Structures are given as C-alpha cells and as structure tokens.
C-alpha positions in Angstrom: 13.4 0.7 23.2 13.1 -0.3 19.5 10.8 -3.1 20.5 8.2 -0.5 21.8 8.6 1.5 18.6 8.1 -1.7 16.6 5.0 -2.5 18.5 3.6 1.0 18.1 4.4 1.1 14.3 2.9 -2.4 13.9 -0.3 -1.2 15.6 -0.4 1.9 13.4 0.2 -0.2 10.2 -2.3 -3.0 11.0 -4.8 -0.5 12.4 -4.6 1.6 9.2 -5.1 -1.6 7.2 -8.1 -2.6 9.2 -9.5 0.9 8.7 -9.1 0.5 5.0 -11.1 -2.7 4.8 -13.7 -1.7 7.4 -14.8 1.8 6.4 -17.5 2.3 3.9 -16.3 5.8 2.8 -13.6 5.4 0.1 -12.0 8.7 1.0 -11.6 7.6 4.6 -10.2 4.3 3.3 -7.6 6.3 1.3 -6.7 8.2 4.4 -6.4 5.0 6.5 -4.1 3.7 3.7 -2.0 6.7 4.2 -1.7 6.0 8.0 -0.8 2.4 7.2 1.9 3.5 4.7 3.4 5.9 7.2 3.6 3.0 9.7 5.4 1.0 7.1 7.8 3.9 6.6 8.5 3.9 10.3 9.2 0.2 10.2 11.8 0.9 7.4 13.5 3.4 9.7 13.7 0.8 12.4 15.3 -1.5 9.8 17.9 1.2 9.1 16.6 1.7 5.6 16.1 5.4 5.6 16.0 5.6 1.8 13.1 3.2 1.6 11.3 5.2 4.3 11.7 8.4 2.3 10.6 6.7 -0.9 7.6 5.2 1.0 6.6 8.6 2.3 7.1 10.5 -0.9 5.9 8.0 -3.5 3.3 6.0 -1.7 2.3 8.4 1.0 2.2 11.4 -1.3 1.9 10.5 -4.9 -0.1 7.3 -4.8 -2.6 8.6 -2.2 -3.2 11.7 -4.3 -3.7 9.6 -7.4 -6.2 7.4 -5.5 -8.1 10.5 -4.3 -8.2 11.9 -7.8 -9.4 8.6 -9.2 -12.1 8.4 -6.4 -13.3 11.9 -7.2 -13.3 11.3 -11.0 -15.2 8.0 -10.8 -18.0 9.6 -8.8 -17.9 7.0 -6.0 -21.0 8.6 -4.4 -23.1 6.7 -7.0 -21.9 3.4 -5.5 -22.8 3.6 -1.8 -22.9 -0.2 -1.3 -19.8 -1.1 -3.2 -18.2 -2.4 0.1 -21.1 -4.8 0.5 -19.4 -7.6 -1.3 -20.6 -11.1 -0.9 -17.1 -12.5 -1.3 -15.8 -11.1 1.9 -15.8 -14.5 3.7 -13.6 -15.9 0.9 -11.3 -12.8 1.1 -11.1 -13.2 4.9 -10.2 -16.9 4.5 -7.6 -16.1 1.9 -6.1 -13.4 4.2 -5.9 -15.8 7.1 -4.3 -18.4 4.9 -1.8 -16.0 3.6 -1.0 -14.9 7.2 -0.5 -18.5 8.2 1.8 -19.1 5.3 3.9 -16.0 6.2 4.0 -17.1 9.8 5.1 -20.6 8.9 7.8 -19.3 6.5 9.2 -17.0 9.2 9.2 -19.8 11.8 10.9 -22.1 9.3 13.6 -19.6 8.4 16.7 -19.6 10.6 17.6 -16.0 9.7 19.1 -13.8 12.4 16.5 -11.1 12.9 18.5 -9.3 15.6 21.2 -8.2 13.2 20.3 -5.3 11.0 22.5 -4.3 8.1 22.5 -0.8 6.7 22.3 -0.8 2.9 24.0 2.2 1.3 22.3 4.5 -1.2 24.8 3.5 -3.9 24.1 -0.2 -3.6 20.3 0.4 -3.4 20.4 2.8 -6.4 22.5 0.4 -8.4 20.1 -2.5 -7.7 17.1 -0.4 -8.5 18.3 1.1 -11.8 20.2 -2.0 -13.0 18.3 -5.0 -11.7 14.8 -3.8 -11.0 14.4 -1.0 -13.6 12.0 -2.9 -15.8 9.6 -4.0 -13.0 9.7 -0.4 -11.6 8.7 1.0 -15.0 6.0 -1.6 -15.6 4.5 -0.8 -12.2 4.5 2.9 -13.1 2.8 2.2 -16.4 0.2 0.1 -14.8 -0.7 2.9 -12.4 -0.8 5.4 -15.3 -3.0 3.2 -17.3 -5.4 2.7 -14.4 -5.7 6.4 -13.9 -6.3 7.1 -17.6 -8.8 4.3 -17.6 -10.7 5.8 -14.7 -10.8 9.2 -16.4 -12.0 7.7 -19.6 -14.8 5.7 -17.9 -15.8 8.8 -15.9 -15.9 11.0 -19.0 -17.8 8.4 -21.0 -20.5 8.1 -18.4 -20.8 11.9 -18.2 -21.2 12.2 -21.9 -23.8 9.4 -21.9 -25.9 11.2 -19.4 -25.9 14.5 -21.2 
C-alpha cells in the first residue's frame, strides 16, 4: 500500500518540479513549487518523519512560498516576459541529467536497507537541530532575509529612477 502512496507522491513531486521549470509565468511556477513541496512533505510522512513533514509544510510550503510571491510582486516580473528564454537551458538540462545519474549510481552502490524505516523522536531531532545544525540554519535564514531585502531595494531604486 505504501508503494502506491510513494508512487503518487513521487509523481506529485516531480510533476510540480517540471511545472516549475516549464511554465513561463513566475506566479504559476511558485504555485507548482508549492505542489512539489507538499509532495516532499508526503514523502516525509511515508518515512515516518512527521516533524519534518510539518516543518516542510509550515516553513517551505507556507513561509517560503509567501516570501517568493512577495519578491515576485515587488520586482515587477511583468517587465521581464522572456526571462525564461535562457540560452543556457541545454547546459542546465545536461547538468540535471548528470546529477540524476550520480544520485542513481550512489543509491545503487549503497548497500543500505531501504525497507527498514526508523522513527526519529522529536527530542533527538530538536537536539541535533539546535546543537549541531544551529549555525547553518541561521545562515540559511539570513541568506533568505538578505535576498528579500535586496529585492525590495532593487525594486524601490528602479521606481525612484523612473519618477
């Protein structure tokens, strides 16, 4: 039964990802990203990581998508209709295929038991997050904040230059 859920969530995740890279509307791309992130949250539930699923939904599905939508609205993306017509897409596709091949080879070479799932308790996860991974977590949040402030500054500078 879980195999069918895994297949459905994989289709949802990969389909959302393909929607992100194939649509020309950046708002639609953000919504496809939300679909993909919800699929990943479902995969976390299948892996018995309910906490990560909740974090995925609240932080990535909620906060990050809202920040992305605000950044899109503030940067006036309507002025860049052909921004997705990038001449580097064959190189990006080749890099993605290479990365997929590398991941596939590493999974095939690993002798890990993928049938056994271990539940990680909230206490163990919280201790690891706040003791071992606190600095990378804070750095990631600062990078996102700086990106948002930068988008606002660029948008305001262009508006003042036009007036």
